C-alpha positions in Angstrom: -1.9 68.5 40.3 -5.2 67.9 39.1 -3.6 66.7 36.1 -2.0 64.0 38.0 -4.7 63.2 40.3 -6.8 62.5 37.0 -4.2 60.4 35.9 -3.8 58.2 38.9 -7.9 58.0 39.0 -7.8 56.6 35.3 -4.9 54.2 36.3 -7.5 52.5 39.4 -10.3 52.3 37.2 -8.3 50.3 34.7 -6.6 48.0 37.3 -10.7 47.7 39.1 -12.1 46.2 35.6 -8.9 44.1 34.5 -9.3 42.5 37.7 -13.2 42.0 37.2 -12.1 40.6 33.8 -10.3 38.3 35.2 -12.4 37.0 37.8 -15.3 37.1 35.2 -13.3 34.6 33.3 -12.2 32.7 35.6 -15.4 31.6 37.0 -16.8 31.2 33.6 -14.6 28.5 32.7 -15.2 26.6 36.3 -19.0 26.9 35.3 -18.2 25.8 31.7 -16.4 22.7 32.9 -18.6 22.0 35.3 -21.9 22.4 33.9 -20.8 21.4 30.0 -17.3 19.0 30.3 -18.4 17.2 27.2 -18.5 20.3 25.5 -14.5 21.1 26.3 -14.0 17.7 25.8 -15.0 17.3 22.0 -13.4 20.8 21.6 -10.1 19.3 22.3 -10.3 15.6 20.8 -11.7 16.2 17.7 -8.4 17.3 16.2 -6.4 13.8 18.0 -7.0 10.6 16.3 -7.2 8.6 18.7 -5.1 4.8 17.5 -4.7 2.1 19.8 -4.0 -1.9 19.5 -6.0 -3.7 21.6 -4.1 -7.0 22.4 -7.5 -9.1 22.9 -8.7 -7.5 19.9 -6.0 -9.4 17.8 -6.5 -12.9 19.5 -10.1 -12.5 18.5 -9.2 -11.8 15.2 -7.0 -15.1 15.2 -10.2 -17.1 16.7 -12.2 -15.9 13.7 -9.7 -17.7 10.9 -7.5 -20.2 13.3 -9.6 -23.4 12.6 -10.2 -22.4 8.9 -6.5 -23.0 8.4 -5.2 -26.1 6.8 -1.8 -28.0 6.9 -1.0 -28.6 3.1 0.6 -32.0 2.9 2.2 -33.0 -0.8 3.0 -37.0 -1.6 4.6 -38.4 -4.4 4.4 -42.2 -4.8 2.5 -42.3 -1.3 5.7 -40.6 0.3 5.5 -37.4 1.6 7.2 -34.9 -0.9 5.9 -31.2 0.6 4.4 -29.1 2.9 2.7 -25.8 3.2 -0.3 -24.3 4.0 -3.9 -23.0 2.6 -7.3 -21.9 4.2 -10.8 -22.5 3.8 -12.4 -19.7 1.6 -15.8 -21.0 0.5 -18.6 -23.9 1.5 -20.7 -24.4 -0.6 -23.7 -27.6 -0.7 -21.3 -31.0 -0.4 -18.1 -29.3 -1.4 -15.4 -26.9 0.3 -12.5 -25.1 -1.1 -9.3 -24.4 -0.1 -6.6 -21.9 -1.5 -3.3 -22.6 -1.4 0.1 -21.3 -3.2 0.8 -23.6 -7.1 4.3 -24.0 -6.2 2.9 -25.6 -2.8 1.1 -28.3 -4.7 2.6 -28.6 -8.5 5.0 -31.5 -8.2 1.9 -33.7 -5.9 0.6 -36.9 -7.3 -1.7 -36.9 -4.2 -2.6 -34.0 -2.1 -3.9 -33.8 1.7 -4.9 -31.5 3.8 -4.8 -31.6 7.8 -7.3 -29.9 9.9 -6.6 -28.4 13.4 -8.7 -31.3 15.2 -5.9 -33.5 13.2 -8.4 -35.1 10.7 -6.4 -35.5 7.7 -8.3 -36.0 4.5 -7.6 -36.1 0.5 -8.1 -33.2 -1.5 -8.8 -32.7 -5.3 -6.9 -30.1 -7.1 -9.6 -28.2 -9.0 -6.8 -26.4 -10.7 -3.6 -24.2 -10.3 -1.7 -21.4 -12.3 1.9 -21.2 -12.0 2.0 -17.5 -13.0 -0.8 -16.2 -10.3 0.7 -19.0 -8.2 -2.5 -20.0 -7.1 -4.1 -23.6 -6.6 -7.5 -24.2 -5.6 -8.5 -27.7 -3.7 -12.1 -29.2 -3.4 -13.0 -31.2 -0.3 -16.0 -32.4 1.3 -18.1 -29.7 3.2 -18.6 -32.1 6.4 -15.1 -32.0 7.2 -14.9 -28.6 7.2 -14.4 -26.6 11.1 -14.9 -23.2 10.0 -14.4 -20.5 6.6 -12.6 -17.7 6.8 -13.9 -14.3 6.4 -12.5 -12.4 3.7 -11.3 -9.0 3.5 -10.1 -5.9 1.0 -6.2 -5.6 0.4 -7.1 -2.6 -1.8 -8.4 -0.8 1.7 -5.6 -1.8 3.7 -3.2 0.9 4.7 0.5 1.1 5.0 1.1 0.8 8.9 -2.2 -1.9 9.4 -1.7 -4.5 11.8 -1.7 -8.1 9.9 -1.3 -11.3 11.0 -0.2 -14.6 9.7 -1.5 -18.0 10.4 0.6 -21.0 8.6 2.5 -23.8 9.4 6.6 -22.7 9.1 9.7 -25.6 8.9 7.5 -28.4 9.6 3.7 -29.3 9.6 3.6 -31.2 13.1 6.2 -29.7 15.4 4.8 -25.8 14.7 1.2 -26.0 12.9 -0.7 -23.0 13.0 2.1 -20.6 14.1 0.5 -17.2 14.2 2.7 -14.2 13.2 2.0 -10.9 13.9 3.7 -7.4 11.8 2.2 -4.5 9.9 1.4 -3.7 6.3 5.2 -3.1 5.5 4.0 -1.9 1.6 1.3 -2.1 -1.3 1.6 -2.7 -5.1 5.4 -4.2 -4.8 6.5 -5.7 -8.2 8.6 -8.1 -7.5 10.4 -10.3 -9.4 10.4 -13.9 -9.3 11.9 -17.4 -11.4 9.2 -19.6 -12.0 12.2 -22.3 -13.1 14.0 -22.4 -10.0 17.0 -20.1 -11.9 19.1 -17.7 -11.2 16.8 -15.3 -13.9 13.4 -13.7 -13.1 10.9 -14.7 -15.9 8.2 -13.8 -14.4 6.6 -10.1 -12.4 3.8 -10.3 -9.5 2.1 -7.7 -7.6 2.2 -8.1 -4.0 1.9 -6.7 -0.3 4.7 -6.5 1.4 4.4 -7.2 5.7 7.2 -7.8 8.3 5.1 -10.4 9.7 7.6 -13.6 10.1 6.8 -15.6 7.3 8.4 -18.9 6.7 8.9 -21.5 3.7 5.7 -23.7 5.1 3.9 -20.2 5.4 3.4 -20.5 1.4 -0.2 -20.4 0.9 -1.7 -19.2 4.1 -3.5 -16.8 5.0 -2.2 -12.9 6.1 -5.1 -11.5 7.8 -6.3 -7.7 8.9 -7.2 -7.0 12.6 -10.6 -8.0 12.1 -9.5 -11.6 11.2 -10.3 -10.9 7.1 -8.1 -12.4 4.3 -6.5 -9.7 2.4 -3.9 -11.2 1.2 -1.9 -15.1 0.7 1.5 -15.8 1.9 4.1 -16.7 -0.7 7.6 -17.4 0.1 8.8 -18.0 -3.4 8.5 -14.2 -3.8 11.1 -13.6 -0.8 14.4 -15.3 -1.9 14.5 -13.6 -5.1 15.0 -10.5 -4.6 18.5 -9.2 -5.3 19.5 -13.1 -5.5 19.3 -13.5 -1.9 18.4 -16.6 0.4 17.4 -14.9 3.3 15.6 -11.5 3.9 14.6 -10.2 7.3 11.5 -8.5 8.1 10.7 -8.5 4.0 7.1 -11.1 3.6 5.3 -11.1 0.7 1.4 -12.2 -0.1 -0.4 -11.6 -3.2 -3.4 -9.8 -3.0 -6.9 -11.6 -2.2 -8.6 -9.9 -5.1 -6.2 -11.3 -7.4 -6.1 -14.8 -5.8 -10.0 -14.9 -5.7 -9.9 -13.7 -9.3 -7.7 -16.5 -10.7 -9.7 -19.3 -8.4 -13.3 -18.4 -9.8 -11.6 -19.2 -13.1 -10.0 -22.1 -12.0 -13.5 -23.6 -10.4 -15.0 -23.4 -13.8 -12.6 -25.7 -14.8 -11.8 -23.8 -18.0 -8.0 -23.3 -18.6 -6.6 -19.8 -18.2 -6.0 -18.3 -21.8 -3.1 -15.9 -21.9 -2.4 -14.1 -24.7 0.5 -13.9 -26.7 3.2 -11.7 -29.1 4.4 -14.4 -31.5 8.2 -12.4 -31.1 11.6 -14.9 -29.8 12.8 -12.2 -27.2 15.9 -11.4 -24.8 16.5 -9.0 -22.2 18.4 -6.2 -23.7 20.9 -6.3 -21.1 21.4 -10.0 -22.2 22.7 -8.8 -25.7 25.4 -6.6 -27.6 22.7 -4.5 -29.1 23.9 -1.1 -29.0 20.1 1.0 -28.3 19.0 4.7 -27.1 18.0 3.0 -24.4 19.9 0.6 -21.0 16.8 -1.6 -20.9 14.1 -3.1 -22.8 13.1 -6.5 -24.4 15.0 -7.0 -27.8 13.0 -8.6 -31.1 14.9 -11.5 -32.2 12.4 -13.2 -34.2 8.8 -12.8 -35.1 6.8 -15.5 -35.9 4.7 -15.6 -39.5 1.0 -15.0 -39.2 1.3 -13.4 -35.3 0.3 -10.3 -33.9 3.4 -9.4 -33.3 3.7 -9.5 -37.5 0.6 -8.1 -38.0 1.4 -5.1 -36.1 4.7 -4.0 -37.8 7.3 -5.7 -35.3 10.5 -6.7 -37.0 13.8 -8.5 -35.8 15.7 -6.1 -34.0 13.6 -3.9 -32.3 13.6 -3.1 -28.9 10.5 -3.1 -26.8 10.6 -0.5 -23.8 6.7 0.4 -22.9 3.6 -1.3 -23.5 0.6 1.0 -23.0 2.3 3.4 -20.9 4.1 0.8 -18.2 7.5 0.7 -18.8 9.0 -2.5 -19.9 12.2 -3.2 -18.6 12.7 -6.6 -19.0 11.1 -10.4 -20.0 9.6 -10.7 -16.8 7.9 -7.0 -17.0 6.7 -7.6 -20.3 5.1 -10.8 -19.4 3.2 -9.0 -16.3 1.9 -6.3 -18.1 1.0 -8.8 -21.3 -0.8 -11.2 -19.4 -3.0 -8.5 -17.8 -5.1 -8.5 -20.7 -7.0 -11.2 -22.6 -7.1 -12.8 -25.9 -8.7 -10.1 -28.1 -7.4 -7.3 -26.1 -5.8 -4.2 -28.0 -2.3 -2.9 -26.3 -0.4 -0.2 -27.7 3.3 -0.9 -27.6 6.5 1.2 -28.6 9.6 0.5 -29.4 13.2 1.5 -30.9 14.1 1.0 -34.2 17.3 2.1 -34.4 17.2 5.6 -32.9 13.6 6.0 -33.6 11.0 5.6 -30.9 7.9 4.3 -32.6 4.5 3.7 -31.6 1.9 0.5 -32.6 -1.4 -1.5 -31.4 -1.3 -5.1 -31.5 -4.6 -7.4 -31.5 -3.7 -10.0 -29.0 -4.5 -13.5 -29.9 -3.8 -16.8 -28.5 -1.1 -18.7 -29.6 -2.2 -21.4 -31.9 -2.9 -25.2 -30.4 
């Protein structure tokens, strides 16, 4: 009987202790929330990344670049031949400079730019390059309304908000249209044709976006949510994928870093020199040659005294790599080759029959 009473006393004591602990804990939490609310909030929200899209913020970003965007008009024999978009990216002393695409102005005898205040002025083509698809125009700085802020495509992330400003379809009816999307992909290698044929002869590394980009947007800015240009729209890339003329939600832009690199060269007035190998070539897939690989570049001929001859390349060789980059076709070979300068040395891997060999090629410029 005594043991039973002792057990009940122990149980009662434990119950009292639990009740006391519960109320002490509750009172402590109440005091913590009441007198130190920031501590509780901080501990809870540290693990949650607050990501919001502010509509007013995008409007402010658009205002930062809107008046820097111009419509490009290309004329042949005083007749309007084509239109596109560009933007003022620099103003120095009496001159200002506009960036656009090479394919926007390549066939023009006269080029004019139109500002958001409807002022139209003739521009001088400082230079352009078809492989980079970049052109630089010069105008009087007194005509400039706004100069664009330049950002970094390298700092952008997939999913970041971007927007494009341009003149889709028709320069007068839809000029300075703003479209919005996200960065859908980076460092996309897209095959393009520079000769308007069905055969791709060049590769470009571009930013992919789902912001609506139409034909007249070519040369216009693609900007981040801070209104800084991170790329240049180029519709010439879009229609080349899989031979399709219409692609939904897949726009492409040249990274601003690449554009500026070529712009600086064009501004200097010096011709852009690209190295050459000195070989006649075909896509392996276009030949009946049997090789250990299904893709690569078949060497059909080698020029006497060329870098290729000095390196030991021979007709019948199949080039499969430049340095560590795979060569799928002529377009990829040009892309890798033109990333280098005259005077550089590259490592080329090729099949000679069934044997994989490697040689170093010292690049030079083609004889004029």
